[in-house]
KEMIGU-323399 format. One line per 2 residues: number of its first residue (from 1); their letters; for each residue z negated, y, x of N, C-alpha, C. Coordinates in steps of 0.05 Angstrom, whole numbers, plus 32768, in hexadecimal, padded with zeros to 4 digits. Example, Ala and Ser with C-alpha at 12.3 -4.5 7.8 and 13.67 -1.06 7.14 Angstrom:
<rs>
1) AS) 7F64 7F8E 8108 7F64 7FA6 80F6 7F64 7FBE 8108  7F72 7FD3 8101 7F71 7FEB 8111 7F63 8001 8102
</rs>
This chain:
<rs>
1) XX) 8003 7FE7 8013 7FFA 7FFF 7FFF 7FF6 801A 8011  7FF6 801B 802E 7FF4 8031 8036 800D 803A 8043
3) XX) 8016 801E 804A 8034 8026 8057 8043 802E 8044  8046 802D 802D 8058 802F 8014 8051 8052 8017
5) XX) 8032 8056 8015 8030 8070 8005 8030 8082 8026  8038 8075 803F 803A 8086 8053 8066 8085 8054
7) XX) 806B 806F 8051 808D 807D 804A 8088 8088 8037  807C 8087 801F 8087 809D 800B 8085 80B9 8011
9) XX) 8071 80C8 8021 8071 80DD 802A 807B 80E2 803C  8089 80CF 805B 809A 80D6 806B 80C0 80E0 8055
11) XX) 80BA 80CF 8040 80D8 80DB 8033 80D5 80EF 802D  80C0 80F9 801C 80B7 8112 800A 80B8 8125 801F
13) XX) 80B1 812F 8040 80B5 813B 804B 80CE 8140 805A  80E2 8126 805D 80F4 8131 8066 810A 8135 8050
15) XX) 810C 8132 803C 8114 813F 8022 8113 8158 8024  80FB 816C 802A 80F0 8184 802B 8104 8199 803F
17) XX) 8109 817E 8051 811D 819A 8069 813B 819C 8062  8144 8190 8043 815B 8196 8040 8161 81AC 8038
19) XX) 8178 81C4 803E 8177 81D6 8036 818E 81D7 800B  8181 81E2 8004 8181 81E5 7FE6 818A 8200 7FE0
21) XX) 81A5 81FF 7FD9 81AB 8218 7FCB 81B3 8215 7FAF  81A1 822B 7F9E 81A4 822B 7F87 81B8 823D 7F79
23) XX) 81C6 822F 7F66 81E1 823E 7F52 81D9 825A 7F44  81D4 8273 7F52 81C9 8285 7F43 81ED 82A0 7F3A
25) XX) 81E1 82A6 7F21 81F1 82BB 7F18 81F1 82CE 7F24  820F 82D9 7F24 820D 82EC 7F37 821D 8307 7F2A
27) XX) 8209 8317 7F29 8219 8330 7F1A 8226 833C 7F2E  8233 834C 7F0E 824E 8360 7F21 8242 8370 7F39
29) XX) 8250 837B 7F4C 8246 8386 7F65 823C 83A4 7F58  8222 83B6 7F5F 8222 83C9 7F5B 8226 83DD 7F6F
31) XX) 822A 83FE 7F71 8226 840E 7F81 8211 841F 7F8C  820F 8411 7FA5 81F5 841F 7FB4 81EE 843E 7FBF
33) XX) 81E3 844E 7FB6 81EB 8468 7FC9 81D4 8474 7FD9  81CD 846D 7FEE 81BA 8478 7FFE 81BB 848D 800A
35) XX) 81B3 84A8 7FF6 81BA 84BF 7FFC 819E 84CD 8002  8199 84C4 8015 8176 84D0 8024 8183 84E2 8035
37) XX) 8175 8506 802D 8175 851E 8043 8164 8521 8050  8161 8517 8064 8147 8521 8073 814D 8533 8085
39) XX) 813E 8550 808D 8132 8568 8098 8123 8556 80AF  8125 854E 80C8 8113 854E 80D5 8107 856E 80E1
41) XX) 80ED 856B 80E0 80E5 858C 80E7 80E3 858E 8109  80EF 85AA 8111 80FA 85B0 812A 811B 85B0 812E
43) XX) 8127 85A6 8114 8140 85A4 811F 8159 85B6 810C  8170 85B1 8108 817B 85C3 80F6 8186 85B1 80DE
45) XX) 8187 859B 80D9 8188 8587 80CD 81A3 8583 80C1  81B1 8592 80D0 81D2 858A 80C2 81DB 8570 80CC
47) XX) 81D6 8564 80E2 81E9 854C 80D6 81D3 8533 80C7  81EA 8528 80B0 81D3 851C 809C 81F5 850C 8088
49) XX) 81DF 84EB 808A 81F7 84D6 8081 81EA 84CC 806F  8205 84CA 805C 81FE 84B4 8035 820F 8499 8046
51) XX) 81FC 8489 8039 820B 846C 803B 820D 8467 8017  822D 8451 8013 8234 8445 8003 822D 842E 8010
53) XX) 821F 841F 7FF8 822A 83FA 7FF9 822B 83EF 7FDC  8229 83D4 7FDF 8222 83CF 7FB9 8218 83B2 7FC9
55) XX) 8213 83AC 7FB4 81FA 8397 7FA4 8211 8376 7FB5  81FD 8360 7FB7 820F 834B 7FBE 81F8 8336 7FA9
57) XX) 8201 831B 7FB6 81FB 8307 7FA7 81E3 8303 7FC0  81D4 82F0 7FAC 81B2 82E2 7FBB 81B7 82E0 7FDC
59) XX) 81CC 82D1 7FDA 81C3 82B7 7FEF 81E0 82CE 800E  81EC 82DE 8003 81F4 82EE 801E 81E0 82FD 802D
61) XX) 81EB 82FB 8048 81E4 8305 8062 81E9 8323 8063  8202 8334 804F 8211 833E 8067 8218 835D 804B
63) XX) 8209 8372 804F 820C 8388 8033 822A 8394 8034  823A 8391 801C 824C 83A2 801A 8245 83BD 801E
65) XX) 825D 83CA 8036 8262 83EB 8034 8282 83EA 801B  8272 83FD 801A 8287 8418 8007 8297 8430 8019
67) XX) 82B2 842D 801C 82C4 8438 801E 82DA 8448 8005  82E7 8462 8016 82F3 8469 8006 82E5 8480 7FF0
69) XX) 82C7 8486 7FF3 82C1 8495 7FDC 82C3 84AE 7FED  82B9 84CB 7FD6 82BC 84E5 7FDE 82A2 84EE 7FD6
71) XX) 829A 84F9 7FE8 827B 8504 7FE4 8274 851F 7FF3  8264 8533 7FE0 825D 854D 7FEA 8246 854A 7FDB
73) XX) 8239 8567 7FE6 821D 856E 7FDA 821C 8589 7FD4  8218 8599 7FBD 8218 85B2 7FBC 81FC 85C1 7FBB
75) XX) 8200 85D3 7FD1 81E0 85DD 7FC9 81E1 85F7 7FB1  81D5 85EF 7F9D 81D9 85FA 7F7F 81BF 8614 7F84
77) XX) 81B9 8616 7F8F 81A5 862E 7F9D 81AB 864A 7FB1  81C3 8642 7FB3 81D1 8656 7FC6 81DE 8660 7FB4
79) XX) 81E2 867F 7FBA 81FA 8690 7FA8 820F 868E 7FB0  821D 8683 7FC5 822D 8674 7FD4 8245 865E 7FCF
81) XX) 8234 8651 7FB9 8232 8637 7FB1 8247 862A 7FC7  8233 8624 7FD9 823B 861F 7FF1 8234 85F3 7FF3
83) XX) 824E 85EA 7FF5 8252 85D1 7FF0 825B 85B9 800B  824C 85AC 8014 824D 8598 8029 8263 8572 8022
85) XX) 8277 8577 802F 8286 8564 8038 827C 854A 8046  8276 853B 803B 826F 851E 8050 8283 850B 804D
87) XX) 828B 8507 8067 82AA 84FC 8067 82A0 84DE 8075  82AD 84CC 8073 82AE 84AE 807B 82AE 84A7 809B
89) XX) 829A 849F 80AE 82A9 848A 80C0 82AF 8476 80BA  82D1 8476 80C2 82E0 8461 80AF 82D9 8449 80AB
91) XX) 82D7 8436 8099 82D0 841E 8090 82AA 841B 809D  82A0 8433 8095 827E 842B 8096 827C 842A 8083
93) XX) 8278 843A 806E 8267 843A 8057 8257 8451 8065  825B 845C 807B 8243 8474 8077 8258 848E 807E
95) XX) 8247 84A9 806D 825C 84BB 806E 824F 84D5 8076  8254 84E5 8089 8249 84F3 8094 824F 8518 8093
97) XX) 8235 8520 8093 823A 8543 809A 8234 854B 80B0  8243 8558 80BB 822E 8564 80DC 8235 8586 80D3
99) XX) 8230 858C 80BD 822A 85B3 80AF 8215 85B0 80A5  8207 859B 8097 81FA 859F 8079 81E0 85B8 8085
101) XX) 81DA 85C7 8078 81C6 85D6 8084 81AF 85D8 806A  8198 85CE 806E 817C 85CB 805A 8176 85DC 805D
103) XX) 8169 85E4 803D 8158 85FD 803A 8147 85F9 8028  812B 85F7 802C 8114 85E8 8028 8119 85F8 8004
105) XX) 810C 85E9 7FED 8111 85F6 7FCD 812D 85FB 7FC7  813A 85EA 7FCC 8152 85F4 7FC2 815E 85DC 7FB5
107) XX) 8167 85DF 7FA0 8175 85C3 7F8F 818F 85C1 7F9B  8191 85AA 7F98 81B0 85A0 7FA8 81BD 858A 7F90
109) XX) 81D1 858B 7F94 81E9 856F 7F7F 81EE 856B 7F8E  81EF 854A 7F8A 8203 8535 7F99 8216 852E 7F7E
111) XX) 822E 8521 7F95 8248 8525 7F82 8258 8505 7F8F  8259 84F3 7F87 8261 84DA 7F94 8280 84D2 7F78
113) XX) 828D 84D2 7F82 82B0 84CC 7F80 82B6 84B1 7F8F  82B4 84A4 7F7D 82BF 8487 7F8C 82C4 8470 7F6B
115) XX) 82E2 8460 7F78 82F3 8458 7F67 82EC 845E 7F47  82FD 8470 7F40 82FB 847F 7F25 82E7 8483 7F1F
117) XX) 82D3 8489 7F29 82B4 848C 7F20 82A2 84A7 7F29  828D 84BC 7F1B 8283 84CA 7F26 8265 84C6 7F29
119) XX) 825A 84C9 7F36 823E 84C8 7F33 822E 84E4 7F49  8219 84EC 7F32 8213 8504 7F3D 81F3 8504 7F3C
121) XX) 81E6 8511 7F44 81C4 8515 7F45 81BC 852F 7F51  81AB 853D 7F4E 81A1 8561 7F56 817F 8548 7F5D
123) XX) 817B 855B 7F6E 815C 8554 7F7D 8152 856E 7F91  8148 857A 7F8F 8135 8589 7FA4 8129 858C 7FBE
125) XX) 8133 8597 7FCD 812B 858D 7FF2 810F 859C 7FF2  80FD 8580 7FF3 80DC 8590 7FFF 80D4 8594 8012
127) XX) 80BC 85AF 8017 80B5 85AF 802D 809A 8592 803A  809F 858F 8056 8088 8575 8057 8077 857E 806F
129) XX) 8052 8583 806A 8043 8586 8078 8046 857F 8092  8040 858F 80AD 8044 8587 80C8 802E 856E 80C9
131) XX) 8038 8558 80D9 801B 8548 80DD 8009 8553 80F3  7FF6 8548 80FB 7FE7 8554 8111 7FEC 8545 812E
133) XX) 7FF2 854D 8140 7FFA 8544 815C 7FE6 8538 8165  7FCE 8526 8153 7FBA 8522 8167 7FB0 8501 814F
135) XX) 7FB7 84EF 8153 7FAC 84E3 8138 7F90 84D3 8143  7F81 84C8 8132 7F73 84BC 8139 7F67 8494 813E
137) XX) 7F5A 8486 814A 7F60 846B 8148 7F45 8464 8147  7F43 844A 8136 7F2F 8440 8131 7F2A 8419 813A
139) XX) 7F15 841B 8138 7F11 83FD 8132 7F09 83F2 811E  7F12 83E3 8110 7F07 83E3 80F5 7EFB 83BE 80EF
141) XX) 7EED 83BB 80E7 7EE3 8398 80DD 7EF9 8391 80C8  7F04 8377 80D5 7F16 836F 80C2 7F0F 8350 80BB
143) XX) 7F1F 8343 80A6 7F11 8323 80A1 7F1A 8316 80C0  7F27 831B 80CD 7F33 830A 80E8 7F25 8310 80FE
145) XX) 7F15 8325 8103 7F06 833A 8115 7F0B 834C 811A  7F0F 8368 812C 7F11 8381 8129 7F2E 8385 8131
147) XX) 7F40 839B 811C 7F51 83A9 8117 7F53 83C2 811C  7F68 83C5 812D 7F78 83DD 8133 7F80 83F0 8110
149) XX) 7F77 8408 811A 7F7E 841C 8105 7F80 8435 8112  7FA2 8449 8106 7F9B 8461 8111 7FA6 846F 80ED
151) XX) 7F96 848B 80F9 7F9B 8495 80E9 7FAF 84B6 80F2  7FBC 84BE 80DA 7FCA 84D6 80E9 7FC1 84EC 80CC
153) XX) 7FB9 8508 80D0 7FAF 8518 80C3 7FD0 8532 80B8  7FC9 8532 80A1 7FDE 8551 8099 7FCB 8564 8089
155) XX) 7FD1 8578 808B 7FC1 8588 8073 7FD9 8592 8051  7FD3 858E 8040 7FDC 8589 8021 7FDC 85AB 8022
157) XX) 7FEE 85AD 800D 7FEF 85C5 8009 7FE5 85C8 7FEB  7FD1 85E0 7FE5 7FBF 85E2 7FD2 7FC8 85F2 7FBD
159) XX) 7FE5 85F4 7FC1 7FEA 8607 7FAE 8002 85F8 7F9A  8005 85DD 7FA0 8011 85DA 7F93 8011 85B6 7F8D
161) XX) 8019 85A1 7F7B 8016 8584 7F7E 802B 857B 7F90  801E 856A 7FA2 8030 8562 7FB0 8036 8540 7FB2
163) XX) 803F 8538 7FB9 804D 8516 7FBC 8050 8508 7FDC  8054 8501 7FE6 804F 84FE 8004 805C 84DB 8005
165) XX) 8074 84DB 8015 8087 84BE 8017 8079 84C3 803C  8067 84B1 8041 805C 84A1 8059 8066 848C 8069
167) XX) 8071 8488 8081 8082 846C 8093 8071 8475 80A2  8079 844D 80B7 8065 8453 80C7 807B 8439 80D5
169) XX) 8082 8439 80F9 80A1 842B 80FF 808D 841D 8118  8083 8404 810E 8074 83F4 812B 808D 83EB 813C
171) XX) 8083 83F8 8156 8098 83E9 816E 80A5 83C7 8168  808A 83C0 8161 8088 83A3 815D 8094 8394 8146
173) XX) 809A 839E 8132 80AF 8398 811B 80C4 83A9 8116  80DA 8393 8109 80F1 83A0 8105 80FA 83B7 80F4
175) XX) 80E6 83B9 80D6 80E5 83D7 80C4 80CE 83D8 80C0  80D7 83F3 80BD 80B7 8407 80BF 80A8 83FD 809E
177) XX) 808E 840D 80A1 8087 8404 8083 8083 841F 8075  8083 8421 8056 807E 8436 804C 8068 8430 8039
179) XX) 805D 844D 8033 804F 8452 801B 804F 8470 800A  803F 8473 7FF9 8044 8487 7FEE 802B 848C 7FDC
181) XX) 8024 84B1 7FD8 8008 84BC 7FD7 800F 84D0 7FD2  7FF4 84DB 7FBD 7FFA 84F3 7FAF 7FDB 84FF 7FB4
183) XX) 7FE0 851E 7FB4 7FCE 852B 7FB9 7FAF 8530 7FA0  7FBB 8527 7F93 7FAA 8522 7F78 7F8C 852D 7F7B
185) XX) 7F83 8517 7F8F 7F66 851E 7F97 7F56 852F 7FAF  7F6E 8536 7FB2 7F74 8544 7FDB 7F7F 8562 7FD8
187) XX) 7F7E 8566 7FC3 7F98 8581 7FBC 7F81 8597 7FD0  7F95 85A8 7FE0 7F93 85BC 7FF2 7F86 85AE 800E
189) XX) 7F77 8593 8008 7F64 8583 8029 7F77 8574 8038  7F6F 857C 804D 7F75 8564 8068 7F81 8549 805B
191) XX) 7F9B 853B 805C 7F9A 8520 8049 7FA0 8508 806A  7FA2 84FD 8065 7FA7 84E5 807C 7FC4 84CA 8072
193) XX) 7FC6 84C6 8086 7FCF 84A9 8083 7FC8 8496 8096  7FC7 847B 8095 7FC2 8473 80A4 7FD6 8452 80A5
195) XX) 7FCD 8441 80BF 7FDF 8431 80CC 7FC6 8420 80D4  7FC5 8409 80CB 7FBC 83E7 80E0 7FC4 83CF 80D6
197) XX) 7FC6 83B9 80EB 7FD0 83A9 80E4 7FC4 8394 80FC  7FBB 8379 80F7 7FA6 8365 810A 7FB5 835D 8119
199) XX) 7FCE 8363 8127 7FE1 835F 813D 7FE5 837B 814C  7FDB 838D 8144 7FD4 83A7 814F 7FC8 83AF 8172
201) XX) 7FD8 83AF 8188 7FC4 83B6 81A1 7FD1 83CC 81B3  7FBC 83CA 81C3 7FC4 83E3 81D9 7FEA 83E7 81E2
203) XX) 7FF3 83FD 81E2 800A 83F7 81EF 8024 83FD 81D6  8014 83EE 81BB 802C 83F0 81A5 8037 840C 819C
205) XX) 804D 840F 819C 8056 842D 8195 805E 8430 8172  804E 843F 8169 804F 8449 814F 8060 846A 8148
207) XX) 807A 8464 8135 8081 847F 812C 8073 8484 810D  8062 8497 8107 8056 849D 80EE 8070 84B2 80E8
209) XX) 8075 84B6 80CF 8087 84CE 80BF 8078 84CF 80A9  807E 84F1 8097 8074 84F4 8085 808A 8505 8075
211) XX) 8087 8504 805F 8097 850B 804E 8096 851A 8039  809F 8539 8027 808E 853C 800E 80A5 853A 8001
213) XX) 809B 8527 7FEB 80AC 851F 7FD7 80AC 8523 7FB4  80BA 8528 7FA6 80BE 852A 7F88 80A9 851D 7F75
215) XX) 8097 851F 7F63 808E 850D 7F56 809D 84FD 7F50  80B9 8501 7F3B 80D4 84E1 7F3F 80D6 84D9 7F4C
217) XX) 80D0 84DF 7F74 80E1 84C8 7F7E 80C5 84BF 7F86  80AC 84C6 7F84 8093 84BB 7F86 8090 849F 7F7D
219) XX) 8095 849F 7F59 8099 8495 7F46 80AB 8475 7F4D  80C0 8482 7F57 80DC 846D 7F62 80D0 845C 7F78
221) XX) 80C4 846A 7F84 80BE 8459 7FA1 80A1 844D 7FA8  8092 8459 7F96 8080 8446 7F90 808A 8424 7F7D
223) XX) 809B 842D 7F69 80A5 8411 7F60 80B5 8407 7F6E  80C6 8412 7F7F 80DA 8404 7F90 80C2 83F5 7FA3
225) XX) 80B2 8405 7FA9 80A0 83F8 7FC9 8090 83D6 7FB8  8086 83D6 7FA1 807B 83C8 7F8F 8088 83B1 7F8C
227) XX) 80AE 83AF 7F8D 80C0 839D 7F89 80C1 8390 7FA5  80D3 83A4 7FB2 80D0 8397 7FD1 80B6 8382 7FE0
229) XX) 809F 838C 7FD0 8086 837E 7FDC 8085 8382 7FFD  809A 838C 8013 8098 838B 8024 8092 83B1 802D
231) XX) 809A 83B8 801E 8091 83D5 8024 80A1 83E3 8041  80BC 83DC 8041 80C1 83DF 8063 80DD 83D9 8059
233) XX) 80F1 83E8 8070 8107 83E6 8076 8115 8408 8064  8132 8409 806B 8135 8416 805C 813A 840D 8043
235) XX) 8131 841B 8025 8123 8419 8010 8144 8413 7FFE  8158 8419 8000 8175 840B 7FF6 8181 8400 8005
237) XX) 817C 83F1 801E 818A 83E0 802F 818C 83CA 8017  817F 83B7 8012 817C 839F 7FFE 8175 83A5 7FE0
239) XX) 817F 83BB 7FD2 816C 83B3 7FBB 8163 839F 7FAE  8147 8398 7FAA 8144 8383 7FA2 813E 8383 7F81
241) XX) 8146 838F 7F78 8149 8386 7F59 8155 83A9 7F45  8156 83A6 7F36 8165 83BA 7F26 814D 83CB 7F1B
243) XX) 814B 83E2 7F2E 813E 83FC 7F30 8150 8413 7F31  8156 8420 7F23 8164 843A 7F15 815C 8454 7F27
245) XX) 816A 8459 7F32 815D 847C 7F45 8169 848E 7F2B  816D 84A8 7F3A 8178 84C3 7F34 8192 84C5 7F35
247) XX) 81A6 84B5 7F37 81BA 84B7 7F33 81C9 84AA 7F21  81D8 84C5 7F10 81DD 84B5 7EF2 81FE 84B1 7F04
249) XX) 8210 84A7 7EF0 822B 84A6 7EF0 8236 84AE 7EDA  8245 84BF 7EDC 8250 84D0 7EC1 8264 84C2 7EBC
251) XX) 8273 84BA 7EC6 8289 84B1 7EBC 8285 8493 7EA3  8274 8481 7EA7 8268 8476 7E9B 8248 846E 7E9E
253) XX) 823A 8479 7E87 821D 8475 7E97 820F 845D 7E97  8212 844E 7E8A 8212 8430 7E89 8219 8424 7EA5
255) XX) 8226 842D 7EB2 8231 8422 7EC9 8224 8438 7EE9  820C 8430 7EDC 81F7 843D 7EF2 81F9 8433 7F0D
257) XX) 81F6 8443 7F27 81EB 8443 7F3F 81D1 8435 7F4D  81CA 8426 7F5D 81AE 8425 7F6A 81B1 8435 7F87
259) XX) 8199 8440 7F87 8195 8460 7F99 8187 8464 7F92  817C 8484 7F9B 8176 849A 7FA2 8183 84B2 7FB1
261) XX) 8180 84CB 7FA2 8189 84E0 7FB0 816C 84EF 7FB0  816A 84F3 7FCC 8154 84F8 7FDF 814E 8509 7FEE
263) XX) 8143 8523 7FEA 8144 8536 8005 812D 853F 8000  8125 8548 8021 810B 854D 8026 810D 8550 8042
265) XX) 80F7 8565 804B 80EC 856B 8069 80D7 854D 8071  80E4 8546 808F 80DA 8533 8099 80C1 853A 80B2
267) XX) 80B5 8538 80B5 809F 8535 80D1 809A 851F 80DD  809C 8517 80FE 8097 84F5 80F7 807C 8500 811A
269) XX) 8078 84EE 8129 8064 84EB 813C 8062 84D0 8141  8062 84C9 815B 8061 84BC 816B 804E 84B2 8175
271) XX) 803E 849E 8175 8027 848F 817D 8020 847D 818A  801B 8478 81A0 800E 8466 81AC 7FF5 8459 81B5
273) XX) 7FEE 843B 81A6 7FD9 842C 819F 7FCE 842D 81BE  7FB2 8434 81C4 7F9F 842F 81D7 7F84 8429 81D7
</rs>
């Protein structure tokens, strides 16, 4: 009996090694518009890129790019009705503008024309506080022992309601991690973001980023990060679920794209764990 049971367990374990592909229904590809305009503090902000891709089936390791679109952004707050054209680097799905002029609190209109469809969205470019130049490092007690935690600080503007997108890129990991926070309980006070990881050690490099974001984008990112579960990577590289952004198909509203049109000033800070 023991030999029979052992043989049965062996057969079951061997069968678990077989690769099984389950037949899944594949929906028609959706256009994905990654229109994130970030103005790095201390720079002109002239160089901006918008990326177009489509969704694909579950088992595909390649994200299809979209060529042949016409993309431009208009500064609605400018009396000169300035329009910035984004031109594609051939066959990459990346559309670049080298003359964009960001202005805080101006409203911008995105227009994407592709395959007979017109997509539009309006968003405001928001300011971002400066990250303080000296993060603080702590050692805290974790479940598996001591864990290094690093905090960075920034001053909230008490004259307005603010929302923030915080990012951390760990040099030992492939993708960044993101989180969103409101100033609801910190109005006008110093706020902080923090990062900890049980594998964090001396010499690791961290790149912190901070963006001021709209309430609408806060709600969108909160849902997107919850769906993705990882909280990392560019949010629009592999859409994990049907989450509608703020871009509308003016030709056919039922055929809405994925992605989001977002503008913000951004501040970053490098830190070496000690």
